[in-house]
C-alpha positions in Angstrom: 171.1 -256.7 138.5 173.7 -255.3 140.9 173.6 -252.0 139.1 169.8 -251.8 139.4 170.1 -252.6 143.1 172.7 -249.9 143.6 170.4 -247.4 141.9 167.5 -248.4 144.1 169.6 -247.9 147.3 170.8 -244.5 146.0 167.2 -243.5 145.3 166.1 -244.5 148.8 169.1 -242.6 150.4 168.3 -239.5 148.5 164.6 -239.7 149.4 165.5 -240.0 153.1 167.6 -236.8 152.8 164.6 -234.9 151.3 162.4 -235.7 154.2 163.9 -233.0 156.4 161.4 -230.3 155.3 161.6 -228.2 158.4 164.0 -225.7 156.9 162.9 -226.1 153.2 160.0 -224.1 151.7 156.9 -226.2 150.7 157.2 -227.9 147.3 155.4 -226.3 144.4 152.5 -227.8 142.6 152.8 -228.7 138.9 152.7 -225.5 136.8 153.5 -222.1 138.4 154.9 -222.1 141.9 153.5 -219.8 144.5 156.1 -217.0 145.2 156.7 -215.5 148.6 155.9 -211.8 149.2 153.1 -209.3 149.8 150.0 -209.8 147.6 147.2 -207.2 147.2 143.7 -208.2 146.3 142.4 -206.3 143.2 139.1 -208.1 142.6 136.6 -210.1 144.6 134.1 -212.3 142.6 135.2 -210.6 139.3 134.4 -207.0 140.7 137.1 -204.4 141.4 137.4 -203.5 145.1 135.5 -202.3 147.0 133.1 -205.2 146.3 130.1 -206.8 147.9 131.2 -210.3 149.2 128.2 -211.3 151.2 124.5 -210.4 151.6 122.0 -211.9 154.0 119.0 -211.0 156.1 119.5 -210.7 159.9 115.9 -210.8 161.1 114.3 -208.2 158.8 117.5 -206.2 158.3 119.3 -206.5 154.9 123.0 -206.9 155.8 125.6 -206.3 153.1 129.3 -207.0 153.6 131.7 -205.0 151.5 135.4 -205.9 151.1 137.4 -202.7 150.8 141.0 -204.1 150.8 143.0 -207.3 151.4 146.6 -208.1 151.8 148.2 -211.6 151.9 151.8 -212.1 152.9 153.2 -215.5 151.8 156.4 -216.6 153.5 158.8 -219.2 152.1 158.9 -221.1 155.4 155.3 -222.3 154.8 153.5 -219.6 156.9 151.2 -216.7 155.9 149.6 -213.6 157.3 146.5 -211.8 156.0 144.6 -208.6 156.7 141.4 -207.5 155.2 139.1 -204.5 155.7 135.3 -204.9 155.6 132.4 -202.6 155.9 129.1 -204.0 157.1 126.0 -202.1 156.0 122.5 -202.5 157.4 119.8 -201.2 155.1 122.5 -199.4 153.1 123.9 -197.5 156.1 127.2 -198.2 157.7 126.8 -200.5 160.8 130.5 -201.1 161.4 134.0 -201.3 160.0 136.0 -204.5 160.6 139.7 -205.3 160.3 140.2 -209.1 160.1 143.7 -210.4 160.9 144.5 -214.0 160.3 147.6 -216.2 160.0 148.6 -219.8 159.6 150.5 -222.3 157.5 150.3 -223.3 153.9 151.2 -226.5 152.0 151.1 -227.7 148.4 148.3 -230.1 147.5 148.5 -231.5 144.0 147.7 -228.5 141.7 146.9 -225.9 144.4 148.1 -224.5 147.7 146.1 -225.0 150.9 146.2 -222.3 153.5 145.1 -223.2 157.1 144.5 -220.6 159.8 146.0 -221.1 163.2 143.6 -218.5 164.6 140.2 -219.4 163.1 138.3 -222.4 161.8 139.2 -221.5 158.3 141.0 -223.0 155.3 141.3 -221.7 151.7 143.1 -222.4 148.5 145.4 -220.3 146.4 146.3 -221.0 142.7 149.3 -219.2 141.1 148.6 -218.3 137.5 152.0 -216.6 137.1 154.7 -215.1 139.4 152.6 -211.9 139.6 149.0 -213.2 139.7 147.3 -215.5 142.2 143.6 -216.5 142.8 142.2 -217.5 146.1 138.9 -219.2 147.0 138.2 -218.3 150.6 135.5 -217.5 153.2 136.0 -213.9 154.3 133.0 -213.5 156.6 132.3 -215.3 159.8 128.7 -216.4 160.0 127.1 -219.9 159.4 127.7 -221.1 155.9 129.6 -218.1 154.6 130.0 -217.7 150.8 133.4 -218.2 149.3 135.1 -215.2 147.8 137.1 -215.6 144.6 139.9 -213.1 145.0 142.5 -212.0 142.5 145.7 -210.8 144.0 148.7 -209.1 142.4 152.1 -208.0 143.7 151.2 -204.3 143.5 148.4 -202.4 145.2 145.2 -201.6 143.2 144.8 -198.1 141.9 142.4 -196.2 144.1 139.0 -195.3 142.5 138.7 -191.8 141.3 136.0 -189.7 143.0 
């Protein structure tokens, strides 16, 4: 009985030491941990970039949003930064180019990683399949009820399309 009590006190003491997570990276979900570094999107919704990620009608104008490129930097201190480049077409003609910059914090939640922006009302998830492949589910356009984009990121940039 004394031995069991001593083990319980030791377990409580060790658990108290682990609570100082301010300097430790977020814990990893079961399976493959998310590794820090620069990640490059290769596919959006199973299509090589550039890819259409949203389409809607604004009045009578057919608006198409194309994702040309995206980079996600994951840091071991639980923060992240992202940049992605969009083209918005109206009736097939370029209306505008957009560079979206975002950043925030990330935490492990059960079997995935939740990314929360500190700049926008936006959260998304990232699942690590291996140390060199991650998949995100994220809104990448900012209008009411935007569609989620399923992005495939790798540690190396995609090969540019040949003309």
